[in-house]
C-alpha positions as CSV (number, residue, x, y, z in Angstrom):
1,M,-57.8,-20.7,-32.9
2,V,-55.5,-19.4,-35.7
3,L,-52.3,-18.4,-34.3
4,R,-49.8,-15.8,-35.9
5,I,-46.2,-17.3,-34.8
6,V,-43.2,-14.9,-35.4
7,Q,-40.1,-16.8,-35.5
8,L,-36.7,-14.9,-35.0
9,A,-33.3,-16.3,-35.5
10,N,-29.6,-15.5,-35.9
11,F,-27.0,-17.7,-37.3
12,Y,-29.4,-18.5,-40.1
13,S,-28.2,-19.1,-43.6
14,P,-28.3,-21.7,-46.7
15,I,-25.7,-23.7,-44.8
16,S,-27.2,-23.7,-41.4
17,G,-27.6,-27.0,-40.3
18,G,-29.5,-28.1,-37.2
19,L,-30.8,-24.7,-36.5
20,R,-32.4,-23.7,-40.0
21,T,-33.7,-27.4,-40.4
22,V,-35.6,-26.8,-37.0
23,V,-36.8,-23.1,-37.6
24,D,-38.1,-24.2,-41.2
25,T,-39.5,-27.7,-40.1
26,L,-41.5,-25.9,-37.4
27,G,-42.6,-22.7,-39.6
28,R,-43.7,-25.2,-42.3
29,G,-45.6,-27.4,-40.0
30,Y,-47.4,-24.3,-38.1
31,L,-48.5,-23.5,-41.8
32,A,-49.5,-27.0,-42.5
33,R,-51.8,-26.7,-39.3
34,G,-53.8,-23.7,-40.6
35,H,-51.6,-21.0,-38.8
36,E,-49.6,-17.8,-40.0
37,R,-46.1,-17.9,-40.2
38,V,-43.7,-15.0,-40.1
39,L,-39.8,-15.6,-40.5
40,V,-37.3,-13.0,-39.3
41,V,-33.7,-13.5,-39.9
42,P,-30.5,-11.6,-40.8
43,G,-29.6,-11.0,-44.6
44,H,-27.5,-8.5,-46.7
45,R,-30.3,-5.9,-46.8
46,R,-33.7,-5.3,-45.2
47,A,-36.3,-6.9,-47.3
48,R,-39.9,-8.6,-47.2
49,R,-41.0,-11.4,-49.4
50,R,-43.7,-14.0,-49.4
51,T,-42.9,-17.5,-50.1
52,D,-44.6,-20.7,-49.6
53,A,-43.2,-21.1,-46.2
54,G,-44.9,-17.8,-45.2
55,L,-43.8,-14.2,-44.7
56,E,-39.9,-13.8,-44.6
57,I,-38.4,-10.6,-43.3
58,T,-34.8,-10.0,-43.5
59,L,-32.8,-7.4,-41.6
60,P,-29.4,-6.4,-42.3
61,G,-26.9,-8.6,-40.6
62,V,-23.2,-8.3,-39.9
63,P,-20.8,-11.3,-40.9
64,V,-19.5,-13.6,-38.5
65,S,-17.3,-16.7,-38.7
66,G,-18.7,-19.7,-40.5
67,G,-20.5,-17.7,-43.0
68,Y,-23.3,-16.8,-40.9
69,R,-24.8,-13.3,-40.1
70,V,-26.2,-11.8,-36.9
71,V,-28.2,-8.7,-36.8
72,P,-26.2,-6.3,-34.7
73,R,-28.7,-4.2,-33.1
74,S,-31.9,-5.2,-31.0
75,S,-33.3,-1.9,-31.8
76,A,-33.9,-2.8,-35.5
77,I,-35.3,-5.8,-34.2
78,L,-37.7,-3.9,-32.0
79,R,-38.7,-1.6,-34.2
80,L,-39.9,-4.4,-36.6
81,L,-41.9,-5.9,-33.9
82,D,-43.7,-2.8,-33.2
83,E,-44.5,-2.8,-36.6
84,L,-45.8,-6.4,-36.6
85,S,-47.5,-5.9,-33.1
86,T,-50.6,-4.1,-34.8
87,E,-52.2,-7.7,-35.1
88,P,-51.7,-10.4,-32.4
89,M,-48.9,-12.6,-32.5
90,A,-47.0,-15.3,-30.6
91,I,-43.1,-15.1,-30.6
92,E,-40.4,-17.6,-30.8
93,V,-36.9,-16.7,-30.3
94,S,-33.9,-19.0,-31.6
95,D,-31.0,-17.0,-30.5
96,K,-29.2,-16.1,-27.1
97,T,-27.3,-13.1,-28.5
98,T,-28.8,-9.8,-30.0
99,M,-32.3,-11.0,-30.0
100,L,-32.7,-11.6,-26.0
101,A,-34.0,-8.1,-25.6
102,V,-37.3,-9.4,-27.4
103,G,-38.2,-11.1,-24.2
104,R,-38.3,-8.2,-22.5
105,W,-39.9,-6.1,-25.1
106,A,-42.9,-9.0,-25.3
107,R,-43.4,-8.8,-21.6
108,G,-43.8,-5.2,-21.6
109,R,-46.4,-5.4,-24.3
110,G,-48.5,-8.5,-23.0
111,V,-47.3,-10.7,-26.2
112,P,-46.3,-14.2,-25.6
113,A,-42.7,-15.2,-26.3
114,L,-40.7,-18.0,-25.6
115,L,-37.1,-19.0,-26.1
116,F,-35.9,-22.1,-28.0
117,S,-32.4,-23.1,-26.8
118,H,-30.7,-24.8,-29.4
119,E,-27.3,-25.1,-27.8
120,R,-25.5,-25.3,-24.4
121,L,-23.6,-21.8,-24.0
122,D,-21.4,-23.4,-21.6
123,Q,-20.1,-26.2,-23.8
124,W,-19.8,-24.2,-26.7
125,V,-17.6,-22.0,-25.1
126,A,-15.6,-24.9,-24.1
127,A,-15.4,-26.4,-27.7
128,R,-14.8,-23.4,-29.6
129,L,-12.6,-21.4,-27.2
130,P,-10.9,-24.3,-25.6
131,R,-7.9,-22.3,-24.2
132,L,-9.9,-19.7,-22.9
133,W,-12.2,-22.4,-20.9
134,R,-9.3,-24.4,-19.5
135,G,-7.1,-21.5,-18.5
136,G,-9.8,-19.1,-17.1
137,S,-12.7,-21.6,-16.2
138,A,-13.1,-20.3,-12.5
139,I,-13.9,-16.9,-14.1
140,V,-15.7,-18.0,-17.4
141,A,-18.1,-20.4,-16.1
142,P,-19.7,-17.9,-13.5
143,A,-20.0,-15.6,-16.6
144,V,-21.8,-17.9,-18.5
145,R,-24.0,-18.6,-15.6
146,T,-24.7,-14.9,-15.1
147,W,-25.5,-14.6,-19.0
148,N,-28.2,-17.6,-18.6
149,R,-29.7,-16.2,-15.5
150,G,-30.2,-13.0,-17.7
151,V,-31.5,-15.4,-20.5
152,V,-34.2,-16.8,-18.4
153,S,-35.1,-13.6,-16.5
154,R,-36.5,-12.1,-20.0
155,F,-38.4,-15.2,-21.0
156,D,-41.5,-16.4,-19.4
157,T,-41.2,-20.0,-21.1
158,L,-37.8,-21.8,-22.1
159,V,-38.0,-24.8,-24.4
160,V,-35.1,-27.4,-24.4
161,T,-34.7,-30.6,-26.6
162,S,-33.1,-33.0,-23.8
163,A,-32.1,-33.7,-20.3
164,Y,-28.8,-32.8,-21.5
165,A,-29.9,-29.1,-22.5
166,E,-32.0,-28.8,-19.3
167,R,-29.2,-29.2,-17.0
168,E,-28.0,-25.8,-18.1
169,F,-30.5,-24.1,-16.2
170,A,-30.6,-26.0,-13.2
171,G,-31.2,-23.9,-10.4
172,L,-31.9,-20.9,-11.9
173,P,-35.3,-19.1,-11.9
174,V,-37.0,-20.5,-14.6
175,R,-40.9,-19.6,-14.8
176,T,-41.8,-22.4,-17.4
177,L,-39.2,-25.0,-18.8
178,R,-40.4,-27.9,-21.4
179,R,-38.4,-30.5,-22.7
180,I,-39.6,-31.0,-26.5
181,P,-37.6,-33.6,-28.4
182,L,-36.9,-32.7,-32.1
183,G,-38.0,-34.9,-34.9
184,V,-36.7,-36.5,-38.1
185,D,-38.9,-36.5,-41.5
186,L,-39.2,-40.2,-41.9
187,D,-40.3,-40.2,-45.4
188,T,-37.2,-38.4,-47.1
189,F,-34.9,-40.5,-44.3
190,R,-35.9,-44.0,-44.8
191,P,-34.3,-47.3,-45.3
192,A,-33.7,-48.7,-48.9
193,P,-32.7,-52.2,-50.2
194,R,-29.0,-52.3,-50.5
195,R,-26.8,-54.7,-52.5
196,P,-24.2,-56.9,-50.8
197,D,-21.1,-55.0,-50.7
198,P,-17.9,-57.3,-50.0
199,G,-15.9,-54.0,-50.1
200,P,-14.5,-52.1,-47.3
201,A,-17.1,-51.0,-44.4
202,R,-18.6,-47.6,-45.5
203,L,-18.4,-45.0,-42.6
204,V,-20.1,-41.5,-43.2
205,Y,-19.8,-38.0,-41.3
206,A,-22.6,-35.5,-42.3
207,G,-22.4,-32.3,-40.2
208,R,-20.6,-29.0,-40.0
209,L,-16.8,-28.9,-40.0
210,S,-16.5,-26.8,-36.9
211,P,-14.4,-27.2,-33.8
212,E,-17.6,-27.9,-31.6
213,K,-18.7,-30.7,-33.8
214,N,-15.3,-32.7,-33.5
215,P,-14.8,-34.0,-37.2
216,G,-11.1,-34.1,-36.5
217,A,-11.6,-37.0,-34.3
218,V,-13.5,-39.1,-37.2
219,I,-10.4,-38.6,-39.3
220,G,-8.3,-39.9,-36.5
221,A,-10.5,-42.8,-36.0
222,V,-10.4,-43.7,-39.7
223,G,-6.3,-43.6,-39.4
224,E,-7.0,-45.8,-36.2
225,L,-8.9,-48.6,-38.5
226,V,-6.7,-48.5,-41.3
227,R,-3.5,-49.1,-38.9
228,A,-5.2,-52.1,-37.3
229,G,-5.6,-53.5,-40.9
230,R,-9.4,-53.1,-40.9
231,P,-10.8,-52.0,-44.6
232,V,-12.9,-48.9,-44.5
233,R,-13.6,-45.7,-46.2
234,L,-15.0,-42.5,-45.0
235,D,-17.4,-40.1,-47.0
236,V,-17.8,-36.5,-45.2
237,Y,-20.5,-34.4,-46.1
238,G,-20.2,-30.8,-44.9
239,D,-18.5,-28.0,-45.0
240,G,-17.1,-25.4,-42.5
241,P,-13.8,-23.6,-41.2
242,E,-12.2,-27.0,-40.6
243,L,-12.3,-28.1,-44.0
244,G,-8.8,-27.5,-45.0
245,A,-7.2,-28.9,-41.7
246,L,-9.2,-32.1,-42.3
247,R,-8.0,-32.6,-45.6
248,R,-4.7,-32.3,-44.6
249,A,-5.1,-34.9,-41.8
250,A,-6.9,-37.2,-44.4
251,R,-4.5,-37.1,-47.0
252,D,-3.1,-40.7,-47.0
253,L,-6.3,-42.0,-45.9
254,P,-9.8,-43.5,-47.5
255,V,-11.5,-40.7,-46.9
256,T,-13.6,-38.6,-49.7
257,F,-14.9,-34.9,-48.8
258,H,-18.6,-34.3,-50.9
259,G,-18.9,-30.6,-49.3
260,H,-22.4,-29.5,-48.3
261,V,-25.3,-31.3,-49.7
262,A,-28.3,-29.3,-49.7
263,D,-30.8,-32.0,-51.3
264,R,-32.1,-33.8,-48.2
265,A,-32.7,-36.7,-50.5
266,T,-29.3,-36.8,-51.7
267,L,-27.8,-37.1,-48.1
268,A,-30.3,-39.7,-47.2
269,A,-29.0,-41.8,-49.9
270,A,-25.4,-41.3,-49.0
271,L,-26.6,-42.7,-45.2
272,V,-28.7,-45.6,-46.4
273,A,-25.4,-46.5,-48.3
274,S,-23.4,-46.5,-45.3
275,D,-22.8,-49.1,-42.6
276,V,-21.9,-46.6,-39.6
277,A,-22.5,-43.1,-39.1
278,F,-20.5,-40.9,-36.8
279,A,-21.8,-38.4,-34.4
280,P,-18.6,-37.2,-32.3
281,S,-19.6,-33.9,-31.2
282,A,-19.3,-33.6,-27.3
283,A,-21.5,-30.8,-26.6
284,E,-24.6,-31.8,-29.1
285,T,-27.9,-30.8,-27.2
286,F,-29.9,-33.4,-29.5
287,G,-28.6,-34.6,-32.4
288,L,-30.6,-33.9,-35.9
289,S,-27.9,-36.0,-37.7
290,I,-28.4,-39.0,-35.6
291,L,-32.0,-39.4,-36.0
292,E,-31.7,-38.8,-39.8
293,A,-29.0,-41.7,-40.0
294,M,-31.1,-44.2,-38.0
295,A,-34.3,-43.4,-39.8
296,C,-32.4,-44.6,-42.9
297,G,-31.3,-47.9,-41.1
298,T,-27.9,-46.5,-40.0
299,P,-26.6,-47.3,-36.8
300,V,-24.5,-44.3,-35.2
301,V,-21.5,-44.0,-32.9
302,A,-21.8,-40.8,-31.0
303,A,-19.9,-39.1,-27.8
304,T,-20.7,-40.3,-24.5
305,T,-21.5,-36.8,-23.3
306,G,-24.3,-34.4,-24.9
307,G,-27.5,-35.3,-25.7
308,A,-26.7,-38.0,-28.1
309,P,-26.8,-40.9,-25.7
310,E,-30.2,-39.9,-25.0
311,L,-31.4,-41.0,-28.5
312,L,-29.7,-44.2,-28.9
313,A,-31.0,-47.8,-28.1
314,P,-29.9,-51.1,-28.1
315,G,-28.8,-51.8,-31.8
316,A,-29.3,-48.6,-32.9
317,G,-25.8,-47.3,-32.0
318,V,-23.2,-46.8,-29.2
319,A,-21.9,-44.1,-27.1
320,V,-18.2,-43.9,-26.6
321,A,-15.3,-41.4,-25.9
322,P,-15.2,-38.8,-28.7
323,D,-11.7,-39.5,-29.7
324,P,-10.1,-41.5,-32.4
325,A,-9.7,-44.3,-30.1
326,G,-13.2,-44.4,-28.7
327,L,-14.8,-43.7,-32.2
328,A,-12.8,-46.6,-33.9
329,A,-13.5,-49.2,-31.0
330,G,-17.3,-48.2,-31.7
331,A,-17.3,-48.5,-35.3
332,L,-15.9,-52.3,-34.5
333,E,-18.6,-52.9,-32.5
334,V,-21.4,-51.7,-34.4
335,L,-19.7,-53.6,-37.3
336,S,-19.7,-56.8,-35.4
337,W,-23.4,-56.9,-35.0
338,P,-25.8,-58.7,-37.2
339,V,-26.4,-56.5,-40.4
340,A,-30.2,-57.0,-40.4
341,W,-30.9,-56.5,-36.6
342,R,-28.6,-53.3,-36.4
343,R,-30.4,-51.5,-39.5
344,A,-34.0,-52.4,-38.0
345,A,-33.1,-51.1,-34.6
346,A,-32.0,-48.0,-36.0
347,R,-34.9,-47.4,-37.9
348,Q,-37.2,-48.5,-35.2
349,R,-35.7,-46.0,-32.6
350,A,-36.1,-43.2,-35.0
351,T,-39.7,-43.8,-35.9
352,L,-40.2,-42.6,-32.3
353,F,-39.1,-39.1,-33.1
354,P,-41.6,-37.6,-36.0
355,W,-41.6,-34.2,-36.5
356,S,-45.6,-34.2,-36.0
357,A,-45.2,-34.7,-32.4
358,T,-42.6,-31.6,-32.2
359,I,-44.8,-29.7,-34.1
360,S,-47.9,-30.5,-31.9
361,A,-46.0,-29.7,-28.5
362,M,-45.1,-26.4,-29.7
363,L,-48.4,-25.3,-31.2
364,E,-49.9,-26.4,-27.6
365,L,-47.2,-24.4,-25.9
366,H,-48.1,-21.2,-28.2
367,A,-51.6,-21.6,-27.5
368,Q,-51.1,-21.6,-23.7
369,E,-49.0,-18.7,-23.5
């Protein structure tokens, strides 16, 4: 049976990280399996174009922080769906803001729809608005819980990527909840021969430079290592609102900022050349960057909280407190392991997460709805 899958997402832009990667990889996977894909995202204006990845429709979006856009009114989204509903379709929503209305629209018309949960709202608020969370958690936490109750009431099916992400909805009346891990492009992200390098240990951070990703702790960890007399260098790949502050913090440290790298092969080469990758976010529901580093044979120092520990395995990395001291200690531990063993262990762990498995699981879920 050929499916027509309509994917809807806010916060989707050329510099988007994990969300764009997931939405696009799934969409191209659906096409490769013989299905039709329609992508609906915010843009500067309403537009419609055919691409090699299917039909792409943009609706006028308003700018929000970080260079993202959001479709401000659900009415525009629902009008578009009315136009598209002349043919059978299945809906996949990757948003918990203005696109939530799609769930009830779909239910009222008998259209199958699922919500793909990419983040934990409670941890997002705690990371982005720490003062509000610390000072008013007695009020904010119940409000988040109420919001999530509204989320699950709108959709018959909810997809999460980890046990950590699933716990956000514990005790709520979710009709169908499926845990489907994400994947990694094992052909692009793969080990390559490396020349012996007697120089400083090469560390890497690849991700958005925003508060919830906690990149400041990585700069702090480099400072800890330098003060301890350990020769290291850090390469940072990414952009975001914290860039200025991070540059100032790293002014006297061996840190190089490379900006956003759109080419995946270039990023893979950088990961291959590194000895340790950092994934310091305390609220990551999965960790695509972790898989990409491990697929390149580079072990990861990740936070003990979030979904990251679920991805690690002996030799593939270590979970530590997501602060400068913890990350520095984690890097030293990984660097103490035999190089060949840790690189092989990292690659082996990543091979358990091919994108093909994620795409198959999602298509099976769409077909069942």
